[in-house]
Structures are given as structure tokens and as C-alpha cells.
C-alpha positions in Angstrom: -2.7 27.1 -11.4 -3.1 26.0 -8.0 -0.8 25.6 -4.7 -1.4 23.2 -1.4 0.9 22.8 1.4 -0.2 18.8 2.7 1.4 18.6 6.2 1.9 15.1 7.9 0.6 14.7 11.3 4.2 13.7 12.1 7.7 12.9 10.3 7.4 9.0 10.8 4.0 8.5 9.4 5.2 11.0 6.4 7.8 8.3 5.7 5.5 5.7 5.9 3.4 7.3 3.3 6.0 8.9 1.0 7.6 5.2 1.0 11.4 4.7 0.4 13.4 7.6 -1.4 9.5 9.0 -2.1 8.9 5.9 -3.7 5.0 6.4 -3.2 5.1 9.7 -3.7 6.2 9.3 -7.6 3.5 6.1 -8.2 1.1 8.8 -7.0 2.6 11.5 -9.6 2.5 9.3 -12.6 -1.0 9.1 -11.8 -2.1 12.6 -10.9 0.4 15.0 -12.9 1.8 18.0 -10.6 5.1 19.4 -9.7 5.5 18.0 -6.3 8.4 18.9 -3.8 8.5 17.2 -0.2 10.8 18.1 3.0 10.4 16.2 5.7 6.8 16.1 6.7 5.2 18.7 4.0 4.6 17.7 0.6 3.8 21.0 -1.7 1.9 20.7 -4.5 1.9 22.8 -7.6 -0.6 22.4 -10.9 -3.7 22.1 -12.2 -6.7 22.6 -9.6 -8.5 19.2 -10.1 -5.0 17.4 -9.9 -3.5 19.6 -6.8 -7.2 18.8 -5.0 -6.9 14.7 -5.9 -3.1 14.4 -5.1 -4.2 16.4 -1.7 -7.5 13.3 -1.5 -4.8 11.0 -2.3 -2.2 11.1 0.7 -5.0 12.2 3.1 -6.5 8.8 2.3 -3.0 7.1 2.6 -3.1 8.9 6.1 -6.5 7.5 7.4 -5.6 4.0 6.1 -2.1 4.3 8.0 -4.0 5.7 11.1 -6.4 2.6 10.9 -3.7 0.3 11.1 -3.2 -1.0 7.7 0.3 -1.3 6.3 0.9 1.1 2.9 1.5 -1.1 -0.1 2.4 0.0 -3.5 -0.8 -1.9 -4.8 -2.5 0.6 -2.3 -1.1 3.9 -3.4 -1.9 2.8 -7.1 -5.5 2.1 -6.2 -6.0 5.3 -4.3 -4.5 7.0 -6.5 -6.5 5.6 -9.6 -9.9 5.8 -7.9 -9.5 9.3 -6.7 -8.5 10.8 -10.4 -11.2 9.2 -11.8 -13.8 10.6 -9.2 -14.3 7.6 -7.0 -12.8 8.6 -4.0 -16.1 7.6 -1.7 -15.2 3.8 -2.5 -11.5 3.4 -1.8 -12.9 3.0 2.2 -14.7 0.6 1.5 -12.6 -1.2 -0.7 -9.4 -1.1 1.5 -11.5 -2.0 4.4 -13.0 -5.3 2.8 -11.2 -8.2 4.1 -11.7 -11.0 2.0 -10.1 -13.5 4.3 -6.6 -14.1 5.5 -3.6 -15.8 4.2 -1.5 -18.7 6.1 1.5 -16.2 5.8 -0.9 -13.7 7.9 -1.5 -11.6 4.3 -5.1 -9.7 4.5 -6.5 -10.4 0.8 -8.7 -7.3 -0.3 -9.8 -6.8 -3.5 -7.0 -4.8 -5.5 -9.3 -2.2 -8.2 -12.8 -1.2 -8.5 -13.7 -4.3 -11.2 -12.2 -6.8 -7.8 -14.5 -5.0 -5.3 -17.7 -5.3 -7.7 -16.7 -9.3 -8.3 -16.7 -10.0 -4.6 -19.6 -8.1 -4.5 -21.8 -9.7 -6.8 -20.5 -13.2 -5.3 -21.7 -12.2 -1.7 -25.2 -11.0 -3.3 -25.8 -13.7 -5.8 -26.4 -17.9 -6.2 -24.1 -17.4 -9.0 -21.4 -15.4 -10.5 -19.7 -14.8 -13.8 -16.5 -13.7 -14.0 -15.4 -12.6 -17.2 -12.1 -11.3 -18.4 -8.5 -11.4 -18.9 -5.7 -13.3 -17.1 -3.9 -11.5 -13.9 -7.4 -9.6 -12.8 -7.5 -12.4 -10.0 -10.8 -13.9 -10.6 -9.5 -17.6 -9.3 -7.3 -15.8 -6.3 -10.5 -14.2 -5.3 -13.0 -16.9 -5.7 -10.7 -19.3 -3.5 -10.3 -16.6 -0.8 -14.3 -16.0 -0.3 -14.8 -19.8 -0.4 -12.1 -20.4 3.0 -14.1 -17.4 4.5 -17.7 -19.3 3.9 -15.8 -22.3 5.1 -14.0 -21.5 7.7 -17.3 -19.4 8.6 -19.4 -22.3 8.6 -21.6 -21.3 5.8 -20.8 -24.1 3.3 -20.1 -27.7 4.2 -17.2 -27.8 1.2 -15.4 -26.1 -1.2 -15.5 -28.0 -4.9 -12.9 -26.7 -7.4 -13.1 -27.8 -11.1 -12.1 -26.7 -14.7 -12.3 -28.4 -18.2 -9.3 -30.4 -19.1 -9.1 -30.0 -22.4 -6.2 -30.1 -22.8 -5.7 -33.5 -21.6 -8.4 -35.0 -24.2 -11.2 -34.3 -21.4 -15.0 -35.4 -23.3 -18.5 -35.3 -21.8 -19.4 -39.0 -20.9 -16.0 -40.4 -21.7 -13.5 -40.5 -18.8 -9.8 -42.0 -19.4 -9.2 -44.6 -15.5 -5.9 -42.1 -15.6 -7.5 -38.9 -16.3 -6.7 -37.7 -12.8 -2.9 -37.7 -13.1 -3.6 -36.3 -16.7 -5.4 -33.2 -15.3 -3.6 -32.6 -12.2 -0.8 -30.1 -13.7 -3.7 -28.3 -15.1 -5.7 -27.8 -11.6 -2.3 -26.5 -10.4 -3.4 -22.8 -10.1 -6.5 -24.3 -8.0 -4.5 -26.2 -5.8 -1.7 -23.2 -5.2 -4.8 -20.8 -4.0 -5.6 -23.1 -1.8 -2.4 -24.0 0.2 -2.0 -20.0 0.1 -5.4 -20.1 1.9 -5.0 -22.9 4.5 -1.4 -24.4 4.0 -0.7 -27.3 2.3 -1.0 -30.2 5.2 -4.8 -28.8 6.3 -5.7 -28.4 2.1 -4.6 -32.5 1.9 -6.4 -32.9 5.3 -9.8 -31.3 3.8 -9.3 -33.3 0.8 -8.8 -36.5 2.6 -12.2 -35.8 4.4 -14.1 -34.4 1.2 -14.1 -31.2 2.8 -12.4 -30.0 -0.2 -12.6 -31.2 -3.5 -10.8 -30.8 -6.8 -11.4 -32.2 -10.2 -11.7 -32.1 -13.9 -15.2 -30.7 -14.8 -16.5 -34.2 -16.1 -16.3 -35.1 -12.3 -19.5 -33.1 -11.9 -21.8 -35.0 -13.6 -25.1 -36.9 -12.3 -24.1 -35.1 -8.8 -26.1 -32.1 -7.2 -23.7 -30.2 -5.2 -26.0 -28.7 -2.0 -23.9 -26.8 1.1 -20.9 -26.1 -1.4 -19.2 -23.2 -2.5 -18.5 -24.1 -6.2 -15.3 -22.9 -8.2 -15.4 -23.2 -12.1 -12.3 -22.0 -13.4 -11.1 -21.9 -17.2 -15.2 -21.5 -18.2 -14.4 -20.6 -21.5 -13.2 -24.1 -22.5 -16.1 -25.7 -21.8 -18.4 -26.9 -24.4 -22.7 -25.7 -24.1 -23.2 -29.0 -23.5 -20.4 -29.0 -20.2 -21.6 -25.9 -19.0 -25.8 -26.8 -18.9 -24.4 -29.6 -17.1 -22.1 -27.6 -14.5 -25.3 -24.8 -13.9 -27.8 -27.6 -13.3 -25.3 -29.2 -10.5 -26.5 -26.7 -8.4 -28.0 -27.5 -4.7 -29.4 -25.7 -2.0 -27.7 -23.6 -0.2 -24.8 -23.3 -3.1 -22.6 -20.4 -4.4 -20.7 -20.9 -8.2 -18.4 -18.8 -9.6 -17.9 -19.2 -13.2 -14.2 -17.7 -14.3 -13.0 -17.5 -17.8 -11.0 -15.6 -20.5 -12.8 -15.7 -23.9 -9.6 -14.7 -25.2 -8.4 -17.8 -24.3 -10.4 -20.6 -26.5 -8.8 -23.8 -26.3 -11.5 -25.8 -28.1 -11.3 -27.1 -31.6 -12.0 -24.2 -34.1 -15.7 -25.6 -34.6 -16.5 -26.0 -31.2 -18.8 -23.3 -29.7 -17.7 -22.2 -25.9 -20.1 -22.3 -23.4 -18.5 -19.5 -21.4 -20.1 -17.5 -24.4 -23.3 -19.2 -24.8 -24.1 -19.1 -21.2 -23.3 -15.4 -21.3 -26.1 -14.8 -23.6 -28.3 -17.2 -22.2 -28.7 -16.3 -18.7 -28.0 -12.5 -18.7 -31.2 -11.5 -17.4 -31.9 -14.2 -15.5 -32.7 -13.6 -11.5 -29.9 -14.4 -9.3 -27.1 -14.9 -11.9 -24.4 -12.0 -12.1 -22.1 -11.3 -15.3 -19.2 -9.4 -13.9 -16.5 -8.3 -16.4 -12.7 -7.2 -16.0 -10.5 -5.2 -17.9 -6.9 -4.2 -18.7 -7.1 -1.8 -15.5 -7.9 -4.5 -13.0 -4.9 -6.7 -14.4 -3.0 -6.8 -11.4 0.2 -8.4 -12.0 3.6 -6.2 -13.0 1.7 -3.1 -14.6 3.4 -4.7 -18.3 0.5 -7.6 -18.6 -1.8 -4.5 -18.0 -0.5 -3.4 -21.3 -0.1 -6.6 -23.2 -3.8 -7.5 -22.2 -4.8 -3.9 -23.8 -2.8 -4.2 -26.7 -4.3 -7.8 -27.7 -7.5 -6.1 -27.4 -6.9 -3.6 -29.7 -5.5 -5.8 -32.0 -8.5 -8.7 -31.8 -11.1 -6.0 -32.2 -9.3 -4.5 -35.4 -8.8 -8.4 -36.7 -13.2 -8.6 -36.1 -13.9 -5.2 -37.8 -11.5 -6.9 -40.8 -13.1 -10.0 -40.9 -16.9 -8.6 -40.9 -15.3 -6.5 -43.7 -14.8 -9.2 -45.7 -17.4 -11.2 -45.2 -19.7 -8.2 -46.2 -17.8 -7.8 -49.6 -17.9 -11.2 -49.9 -21.6 -11.7 -50.0 -22.1 -8.0 -51.8 
């Protein structure tokens, strides 16, 4: 057992770090078990040596962030505690200091998990990045935030956002005249992310000028996408032919981000997912990076992460059961 006494530089700073009614302190305690008592600007920590050390490091890290001008949020508290408890205190600084973009409301967009940090770094370093993982991990929002940064800094001339519209009956080579109207509801998450970055009026102006394009995947056929930041969302619902068609649209000075969740495939049962095939075919191709998210990267309500985890466990059991059944049939 060990005891440490952590003293804040002043009472006001202690109040900002610990949160209202010690809310932040309790959140750290949920991640790092210890007996903790706070009085004014002093926190007394008792418990296992490792946990006491990690608790103290978390408080010190939050003090540093606050002194650097960061407003301490519940999300930051959780992230700092989890990373430090996992022996990854060295990346806490770099994560919180990595500003991707600033929204119209003045909110700074930064990675919130280790997986998100790896994802945005991969997008910067590679020409094509695949973001594969469950809903709620911020794949689309972070990609749009980076695209906005690239456009604002004139690293690209335009942003192109696309997704397959299988729910609206999209088929490669067949485009009904009113397809745009039909697929608009399915493109709404992309519009929402753009509006957050630029504001509704600016997005409309960009779209009128062709600086931003939001369109179903079938509209990409026959084009070469140059000087563009291109994002393909819901890629699990592409066919292998559609995926190949999309990837081969890549032009000079462009980046592509392909996002998808292999557990949410809406294709007919006999149709293979283009995302699954691309994952196998392109894994070792230079300039392409596969980034995988887990339930630990879910940034919505904590319960969402637990739901995702429960389904992962269930699906894995079902997969094993099906494999055993097939094995018994052939025996």
C-alpha cells in the first residue's frame, strides 16, 4: 500500500480540474481504483503503488493541459486516465495538442482516443486510409474535420463525400433520374459533419461552386478525382466492383479515406462486401493503411461501447458455432 498527497498550485485550478462536486475526480477513480479524499487544493491518494502513481500522473497531466490553455472536459479526463492506466502516458500530450480543425462554434476538434489519433496520423501520412470499426468511433466526423483543414489551407481544391445508397436501390450502371432525391436522407450524416465545420450557408456556397460535392457512389464512375480530399462512407455496403471502381478514381495530389463497419452490411446475402475484399487484397500495398477501431474508441455514451462489445462477443460465438456445424456436416 502507498499514500501520496497531490497539491494543486491554487484552489481555483483545483476546482477546474476536479470538476463540480469532484465529478472529474470520481471519473478518474472509476478507471484507476484508489481511496481518494479531496480537501480544497489537496488530494490524498491511498492504494496499490501502481494505481496511486497513475492517479497522481493523471492529475498532473490535467494540470499541465489546463495551464496550456485547455478547458478540462469529461472526455479529456476519461482519456487521460485510461491512457495513463494503460501505460501510455507519453501520448497524452500529443493527442490533446493535435488540433484537426475548429468548428463554426469555435470548438476545437482533437482525437479523443488512441485509435482516433492513429487514424488521423495515418490519413496524414498515407494516400489512402481505411477506417474499419463500429459506429460511434468518429470515423466520418474526423475525416471531414481533416478534409476541412486541408481545404482551408489550400492543400486540396475540393472535398468529395460519397457513400453507396443500397437502401435507395443503387446499382452500378443504373441511375434512376431522381436518385439524388432518394439518397439525400442517406447522405445526411455527411451534410451534418460539413455544416459543423463550415456552417450551413458556407457549405451551400461551396456546393454551388463545386468546391464541395456530396453524391452517391455511382456518380463517381468515369471520373478522375484530382486535387481532392475524397471520403467514402459506409464502405461495407459497396460491392467488390464498386470498391475497385472508386479506388481507381484516385488522381494526382488527392487523398482518399474509406470508412466502414463490417458488422452493418446491408447488401443482399449472396453479394460480397467490397470493403472485406479490399481489406484482403490491399493490406500490403504501399501508400494504403488499414486502421481498426474497437469498442474502446466509441465516443458516444459509455453504454454504446458496452453494446458494441456485447455484439462483438455474440457474433464471434455465432461464427464459431457455424464453423463447428459446417465441420460436423463434412465429417
